[in-house]
The first five atom37 places (N, CA, C, CB, O) and aatype in JSON, in Angstrom:
{
  "aatype": [12, 9, 16, 1, 9, 13, 13, 13, 10, 9, 7, 13, 9, 10, 12, 19, 9, 7, 13, 12, 18, 12, 12, 9, 18, 9, 2, 10, 10, 15, 13, 7, 18, 16, 18, 10, 6, 18, 10, 9, 18, 9, 13, 16, 8, 18, 6, 4, 19, 9, 0, 9, 10, 7, 13, 9, 9, 19, 10, 13, 15, 10, 13, 7, 11, 7, 11, 16, 8, 19, 11, 4, 19, 1, 8, 8, 13, 11, 13, 19, 1],
  "atom_mask": [
    [1, 1, 1, 1, 1],
    [1, 1, 1, 1, 1],
    [1, 1, 1, 1, 1],
    [1, 1, 1, 1, 1],
    [1, 1, 1, 1, 1],
    [1, 1, 1, 1, 1],
    [1, 1, 1, 1, 1],
    [1, 1, 1, 1, 1],
    [1, 1, 1, 1, 1],
    [1, 1, 1, 1, 1],
    [1, 1, 1, 0, 1],
    [1, 1, 1, 1, 1],
    [1, 1, 1, 1, 1],
    [1, 1, 1, 1, 1],
    [1, 1, 1, 1, 1],
    [1, 1, 1, 1, 1],
    [1, 1, 1, 1, 1],
    [1, 1, 1, 0, 1],
    [1, 1, 1, 1, 1],
    [1, 1, 1, 1, 1],
    [1, 1, 1, 1, 1],
    [1, 1, 1, 1, 1],
    [1, 1, 1, 1, 1],
    [1, 1, 1, 1, 1],
    [1, 1, 1, 1, 1],
    [1, 1, 1, 1, 1],
    [1, 1, 1, 1, 1],
    [1, 1, 1, 1, 1],
    [1, 1, 1, 1, 1],
    [1, 1, 1, 1, 1],
    [1, 1, 1, 1, 1],
    [1, 1, 1, 0, 1],
    [1, 1, 1, 1, 1],
    [1, 1, 1, 1, 1],
    [1, 1, 1, 1, 1],
    [1, 1, 1, 1, 1],
    [1, 1, 1, 1, 1],
    [1, 1, 1, 1, 1],
    [1, 1, 1, 1, 1],
    [1, 1, 1, 1, 1],
    [1, 1, 1, 1, 1],
    [1, 1, 1, 1, 1],
    [1, 1, 1, 1, 1],
    [1, 1, 1, 1, 1],
    [1, 1, 1, 1, 1],
    [1, 1, 1, 1, 1],
    [1, 1, 1, 1, 1],
    [1, 1, 1, 1, 1],
    [1, 1, 1, 1, 1],
    [1, 1, 1, 1, 1],
    [1, 1, 1, 1, 1],
    [1, 1, 1, 1, 1],
    [1, 1, 1, 1, 1],
    [1, 1, 1, 0, 1],
    [1, 1, 1, 1, 1],
    [1, 1, 1, 1, 1],
    [1, 1, 1, 1, 1],
    [1, 1, 1, 1, 1],
    [1, 1, 1, 1, 1],
    [1, 1, 1, 1, 1],
    [1, 1, 1, 1, 1],
    [1, 1, 1, 1, 1],
    [1, 1, 1, 1, 1],
    [1, 1, 1, 0, 1],
    [1, 1, 1, 1, 1],
    [1, 1, 1, 0, 1],
    [1, 1, 1, 1, 1],
    [1, 1, 1, 1, 1],
    [1, 1, 1, 1, 1],
    [1, 1, 1, 1, 1],
    [1, 1, 1, 1, 1],
    [1, 1, 1, 1, 1],
    [1, 1, 1, 1, 1],
    [1, 1, 1, 1, 1],
    [1, 1, 1, 1, 1],
    [1, 1, 1, 1, 1],
    [1, 1, 1, 1, 1],
    [1, 1, 1, 1, 1],
    [1, 1, 1, 1, 1],
    [1, 1, 1, 1, 1],
    [1, 1, 1, 1, 1]
  ],
  "atom_positions": [
    [[-144.81, -14.34, -31.26], [-145.66, -14.45, -30.09], [-144.86, -14.17, -28.81], [-146.28, -15.84, -30.04], [-145.34, -13.49, -27.91]],
    [[-143.66, -14.68, -28.76], [-142.83, -14.45, -27.57], [-142.46, -12.98, -27.48], [-141.55, -15.32, -27.62], [-142.4, -12.44, -26.37]],
    [[-142.22, -12.33, -28.6], [-141.86, -10.91, -28.56], [-143.03, -10.06, -28.08], [-141.39, -10.43, -29.94], [-142.84, -9.07, -27.38]],
    [[-144.25, -10.45, -28.45], [-145.42, -9.7, -27.99], [-145.58, -9.84, -26.48], [-146.68, -10.2, -28.7], [-145.91, -8.87, -25.8]],
    [[-145.35, -11.03, -25.96], [-145.43, -11.24, -24.51], [-144.34, -10.45, -23.81], [-145.31, -12.75, -24.17], [-144.57, -9.85, -22.76]],
    [[-143.13, -10.45, -24.4], [-142.01, -9.7, -23.82], [-142.34, -8.21, -23.77], [-140.72, -9.93, -24.64], [-142.15, -7.57, -22.73]],
    [[-142.84, -7.64, -24.87], [-143.17, -6.22, -24.89], [-144.35, -5.9, -23.98], [-143.48, -5.78, -26.31], [-144.41, -4.83, -23.39]],
    [[-145.3, -6.84, -23.86], [-146.4, -6.63, -22.94], [-145.89, -6.54, -21.5], [-147.43, -7.76, -23.07], [-146.31, -5.66, -20.75]],
    [[-145.0, -7.44, -21.13], [-144.46, -7.43, -19.77], [-143.63, -6.18, -19.5], [-143.62, -8.67, -19.52], [-143.73, -5.59, -18.43]],
    [[-142.81, -5.77, -20.47], [-142.01, -4.56, -20.31], [-142.94, -3.34, -20.16], [-141.05, -4.37, -21.51], [-142.71, -2.5, -19.29]],
    [[-143.95, -3.25, -20.99], [-144.9, -2.13, -20.9], [-145.66, -2.14, -19.59], [0.0, 0.0, 0.0], [-145.9, -1.09, -19.0]],
    [[-146.04, -3.32, -19.14], [-146.76, -3.42, -17.88], [-145.88, -2.98, -16.71], [-147.27, -4.85, -17.67], [-146.35, -2.28, -15.81]],
    [[-144.63, -3.39, -16.71], [-143.7, -2.99, -15.64], [-143.5, -1.48, -15.65], [-142.34, -3.71, -15.81], [-143.48, -0.85, -14.59]],
    [[-143.34, -0.89, -16.83], [-143.19, 0.56, -16.92], [-144.44, 1.28, -16.42], [-142.88, 0.98, -18.36], [-144.34, 2.31, -15.75]],
    [[-145.62, 0.75, -16.74], [-146.85, 1.36, -16.25], [-146.94, 1.29, -14.73], [-148.06, 0.69, -16.88], [-147.36, 2.26, -14.09]],
    [[-146.57, 0.17, -14.17], [-146.65, 0.02, -12.72], [-145.7, 1.0, -12.03], [-146.32, -1.42, -12.3], [-146.07, 1.63, -11.04]],
    [[-144.5, 1.13, -12.55], [-143.54, 2.07, -11.96], [-144.05, 3.5, -12.08], [-142.17, 1.93, -12.64], [-143.99, 4.26, -11.11]],
    [[-144.53, 3.87, -13.24], [-145.02, 5.23, -13.44], [-146.22, 5.56, -12.58], [0.0, 0.0, 0.0], [-146.28, 6.64, -11.99]],
    [[-147.18, 4.64, -12.5], [-148.36, 4.9, -11.68], [-148.03, 4.89, -10.18], [-149.44, 3.86, -11.98], [-148.69, 5.56, -9.39]],
    [[-147.01, 4.12, -9.81], [-146.58, 4.14, -8.41], [-146.06, 5.53, -8.05], [-145.49, 3.07, -8.16], [-146.4, 6.05, -6.98]],
    [[-145.26, 6.12, -8.92], [-144.76, 7.47, -8.66], [-145.89, 8.49, -8.68], [-143.7, 7.85, -9.7], [-145.88, 9.44, -7.9]],
    [[-146.88, 8.3, -9.56], [-148.02, 9.22, -9.56], [-148.78, 9.16, -8.25], [-148.95, 8.91, -10.72], [-149.24, 10.19, -7.75]],
    [[-148.92, 7.97, -7.7], [-149.61, 7.84, -6.42], [-148.79, 8.43, -5.29], [-149.93, 6.37, -6.14], [-149.35, 8.99, -4.34]],
    [[-147.49, 8.31, -5.36], [-146.65, 8.92, -4.33], [-146.72, 10.43, -4.42], [-145.18, 8.44, -4.48], [-146.81, 11.12, -3.4]],
    [[-146.7, 10.96, -5.64], [-146.72, 12.41, -5.82], [-148.09, 13.02, -5.55], [-146.28, 12.75, -7.22], [-148.22, 14.24, -5.49]],
    [[-149.13, 12.19, -5.39], [-150.44, 12.75, -5.09], [-150.45, 13.39, -3.7], [-151.53, 11.66, -5.17], [-151.35, 14.16, -3.38]],
    [[-149.45, 13.09, -2.89], [-149.32, 13.73, -1.58], [-149.03, 15.22, -1.72], [-148.22, 13.06, -0.77], [-149.17, 15.97, -0.74]],
    [[-148.63, 15.67, -2.9], [-148.4, 17.09, -3.1], [-149.68, 17.9, -2.93], [-147.82, 17.34, -4.48], [-149.64, 19.08, -2.59]],
    [[-150.82, 17.25, -3.18], [-152.09, 17.97, -3.01], [-152.33, 18.35, -1.56], [-153.25, 17.11, -3.52], [-152.97, 19.35, -1.27]],
    [[-151.8, 17.54, -0.64], [-151.99, 17.88, 0.77], [-151.06, 19.03, 1.21], [-151.74, 16.65, 1.64], [-151.27, 19.62, 2.26]],
    [[-150.04, 19.32, 0.41], [-149.15, 20.44, 0.72], [-149.64, 21.76, 0.14], [-147.76, 20.15, 0.2], [-148.98, 22.78, 0.29]],
    [[-150.79, 21.75, -0.53], [-151.36, 22.99, -1.03], [-151.26, 23.17, -2.53], [0.0, 0.0, 0.0], [-151.64, 24.22, -3.05]],
    [[-150.77, 22.17, -3.26], [-150.74, 22.26, -4.71], [-152.16, 22.14, -5.25], [-149.82, 21.16, -5.31], [-153.0, 21.46, -4.66]],
    [[-152.42, 22.8, -6.38], [-153.72, 22.65, -7.05], [-153.63, 21.46, -8.0], [-154.12, 23.96, -7.82], [-152.55, 20.91, -8.23]],
    [[-154.77, 21.07, -8.53], [-154.78, 19.94, -9.47], [-154.0, 20.25, -10.74], [-156.22, 19.56, -9.83], [-153.33, 19.37, -11.29]],
    [[-154.06, 21.48, -11.2], [-153.33, 21.87, -12.4], [-151.82, 21.81, -12.14], [-153.74, 23.28, -12.85], [-151.07, 21.33, -12.98]],
    [[-151.39, 22.3, -10.99], [-149.97, 22.23, -10.66], [-149.51, 20.78, -10.5], [-149.69, 23.01, -9.38], [-148.39, 20.44, -10.85]],
    [[-150.39, 19.95, -9.96], [-150.08, 18.52, -9.83], [-149.91, 17.88, -11.2], [-151.18, 17.8, -9.05], [-148.96, 17.12, -11.41]],
    [[-150.81, 18.17, -12.13], [-150.7, 17.59, -13.48], [-149.46, 18.09, -14.21], [-151.95, 17.92, -14.3], [-148.8, 17.32, -14.91]],
    [[-149.14, 19.36, -14.04], [-147.92, 19.9, -14.66], [-146.7, 19.2, -14.07], [-147.83, 21.43, -14.46], [-145.77, 18.86, -14.79]],
    [[-146.71, 19.0, -12.77], [-145.61, 18.31, -12.11], [-145.48, 16.88, -12.61], [-145.81, 18.32, -10.59], [-144.37, 16.4, -12.84]],
    [[-146.61, 16.2, -12.78], [-146.6, 14.81, -13.25], [-146.04, 14.71, -14.66], [-148.01, 14.21, -13.21], [-145.21, 13.84, -14.94]],
    [[-146.48, 15.58, -15.55], [-146.07, 15.48, -16.95], [-144.68, 16.02, -17.23], [-147.06, 16.19, -17.81], [-144.18, 15.9, -18.34]],
    [[-144.04, 16.63, -16.23], [-142.68, 17.13, -16.44], [-141.62, 16.26, -15.8], [-142.56, 18.53, -15.9], [-140.43, 16.55, -15.92]],
    [[-142.02, 15.19, -15.11], [-141.04, 14.29, -14.51], [-141.06, 12.96, -15.26], [-141.33, 14.07, -13.01], [-142.12, 12.39, -15.51]],
    [[-139.87, 12.5, -15.6], [-139.77, 11.31, -16.44], [-140.26, 10.06, -15.72], [-138.34, 11.11, -16.9], [-140.64, 9.09, -16.38]],
    [[-140.25, 10.04, -14.4], [-140.73, 8.86, -13.68], [-142.2, 8.6, -13.97], [-140.51, 9.03, -12.17], [-142.64, 7.45, -13.99]],
    [[-142.95, 9.65, -14.19], [-144.37, 9.51, -14.46], [-144.67, 9.39, -15.94], [-145.12, 10.68, -13.88], [-145.68, 8.8, -16.33]],
    [[-143.81, 9.94, -16.76], [-144.01, 9.87, -18.21], [-143.81, 8.44, -18.7], [-143.05, 10.83, -18.94], [-144.37, 8.05, -19.73]],
    [[-143.01, 7.64, -17.98], [-142.82, 6.26, -18.42], [-144.1, 5.44, -18.29], [-141.69, 5.61, -17.63], [-144.22, 4.38, -18.9]],
    [[-145.05, 5.9, -17.49], [-146.35, 5.22, -17.43], [-147.07, 5.35, -18.77], [-147.23, 5.8, -16.28], [-147.68, 4.39, -19.25]],
    [[-146.99, 6.51, -19.37], [-147.61, 6.72, -20.69], [-146.88, 5.89, -21.74], [-147.58, 8.23, -21.07], [-147.52, 5.29, -22.61]],
    [[-145.56, 5.86, -21.67], [-144.78, 5.04, -22.59], [-145.12, 3.56, -22.44], [-143.28, 5.25, -22.37], [-145.28, 2.85, -23.43]],
    [[-145.24, 3.1, -21.2], [-145.62, 1.71, -20.94], [-147.0, 1.4, -21.47], [0.0, 0.0, 0.0], [-147.24, 0.31, -21.99]],
    [[-147.93, 2.35, -21.33], [-149.28, 2.14, -21.85], [-149.28, 2.02, -23.36], [-150.19, 3.3, -21.42], [-150.0, 1.19, -23.92]],
    [[-148.48, 2.81, -24.03], [-148.38, 2.73, -25.5], [-147.77, 1.41, -25.93], [-147.54, 3.9, -26.05], [-148.23, 0.8, -26.9]],
    [[-146.76, 0.95, -25.21], [-146.14, -0.34, -25.54], [-147.14, -1.47, -25.36], [-144.89, -0.59, -24.66], [-147.21, -2.38, -26.18]],
    [[-147.92, -1.42, -24.28], [-148.94, -2.46, -24.05], [-149.98, -2.44, -25.15], [-149.61, -2.27, -22.68], [-150.4, -3.49, -25.63]],
    [[-150.41, -1.25, -25.56], [-151.4, -1.17, -26.65], [-150.86, -1.76, -27.94], [-151.81, 0.27, -26.87], [-151.57, -2.48, -28.64]],
    [[-149.61, -1.45, -28.27], [-149.03, -2.0, -29.5], [-148.85, -3.51, -29.4], [-147.7, -1.33, -29.8], [-149.0, -4.22, -30.4]],
    [[-148.52, -4.01, -28.22], [-148.35, -5.45, -28.1], [-149.69, -6.18, -28.17], [-147.64, -5.78, -26.8], [-149.74, -7.33, -28.6]],
    [[-150.75, -5.54, -27.74], [-152.06, -6.19, -27.78], [-152.74, -6.06, -29.14], [-152.96, -5.62, -26.72], [-153.3, -7.03, -29.66]],
    [[-152.69, -4.85, -29.71], [-153.47, -4.6, -30.92], [-152.62, -4.44, -32.18], [-154.3, -3.36, -30.72], [-153.17, -4.17, -33.25]],
    [[-151.33, -4.59, -32.07], [-150.47, -4.47, -33.25], [-150.63, -5.66, -34.16], [0.0, 0.0, 0.0], [-150.97, -6.76, -33.73]],
    [[-150.38, -5.41, -35.42], [-150.47, -6.51, -36.38], [-149.24, -7.39, -36.24], [-150.6, -5.97, -37.83], [-148.1, -6.92, -36.29]],
    [[-149.48, -8.63, -36.08], [-148.39, -9.59, -36.01], [-148.24, -10.28, -37.35], [0.0, 0.0, 0.0], [-148.89, -9.92, -38.33]],
    [[-147.38, -11.25, -37.38], [-147.22, -12.02, -38.6], [-148.45, -12.89, -38.8], [-145.92, -12.88, -38.56], [-148.95, -13.52, -37.86]],
    [[-148.92, -12.92, -40.01], [-150.05, -13.79, -40.3], [-149.5, -15.04, -40.97], [-151.12, -13.08, -41.2], [-148.84, -14.99, -42.01]],
    [[-149.79, -16.14, -40.35], [-149.33, -17.42, -40.88], [-150.5, -18.08, -41.6], [-148.77, -18.34, -39.74], [-151.4, -18.64, -40.98]],
    [[-150.46, -17.99, -42.9], [-151.52, -18.58, -43.7], [-150.92, -19.75, -44.44], [-152.17, -17.56, -44.68], [-150.02, -19.6, -45.26]],
    [[-151.45, -20.89, -44.14], [-150.96, -22.09, -44.82], [-152.12, -22.68, -45.6], [-150.38, -23.13, -43.8], [-153.2, -22.92, -45.07]],
    [[-151.86, -22.9, -46.83], [-152.86, -23.5, -47.7], [-152.54, -24.99, -47.79], [-152.88, -22.82, -49.12], [-151.56, -25.39, -48.41]],
    [[-153.37, -25.76, -47.18], [-153.14, -27.21, -47.15], [-154.22, -27.86, -48.01], [-153.16, -27.77, -45.68], [-155.42, -27.68, -47.8]],
    [[-153.75, -28.61, -48.97], [-154.68, -29.35, -49.83], [-154.44, -30.84, -49.6], [-154.49, -28.98, -51.34], [-153.32, -31.34, -49.67]],
    [[-155.51, -31.5, -49.33], [-155.42, -32.94, -49.11], [-155.92, -33.65, -50.36], [-156.23, -33.37, -47.85], [-157.01, -33.37, -50.86]],
    [[-155.12, -34.54, -50.83], [-155.52, -35.37, -51.96], [-155.69, -36.78, -51.42], [-154.46, -35.32, -53.15], [-154.73, -37.52, -51.21]],
    [[-156.92, -37.13, -51.21], [-157.21, -38.45, -50.67], [-157.5, -39.4, -51.82], [-158.4, -38.4, -49.67], [-158.16, -39.05, -52.79]],
    [[-156.98, -40.59, -51.67], [-157.27, -41.64, -52.61], [-158.15, -42.63, -51.9], [-155.97, -42.3, -53.15], [-157.74, -43.26, -50.93]],
    [[-159.35, -42.75, -52.38], [-160.27, -43.67, -51.75], [-160.04, -45.06, -52.36], [-161.74, -43.21, -51.93], [-160.19, -45.27, -53.56]],
    [[-159.7, -45.96, -51.51], [-159.41, -47.32, -51.97], [-160.55, -48.23, -51.49], [-158.01, -47.83, -51.43], [-160.98, -48.16, -50.33]],
    [[-161.03, -49.06, -52.4], [-162.08, -50.03, -52.05], [-161.51, -51.37, -51.86], [-163.15, -50.09, -53.08], [-162.24, -52.31, -51.56]]
  ]
}
C-alpha cells in the first residue's frame, strides 16, 4: 500500500512538471508555430515526455494488481450452558 502511494506521488509530480513545461511552450503558438509543429516540439523534448511517463505510473499505481490478502478464518465456538 505504501509503495502504491509512493508511485502515485512520483507519477503525479512528473505529470505536473511535464504539463507545466507544455503550458510554457504553448507560447510558441504566438511566435507563428502551427499546432502540428507545436506537437512535434512537445513530443521531442524530454521535459514534456515525462508527463506521459508520469501518467502511466499513476495509472499503474491506481489500477495495477496489488497483493491480495486472503485470510480464511474459521471460528469454532463452544456454546456453554
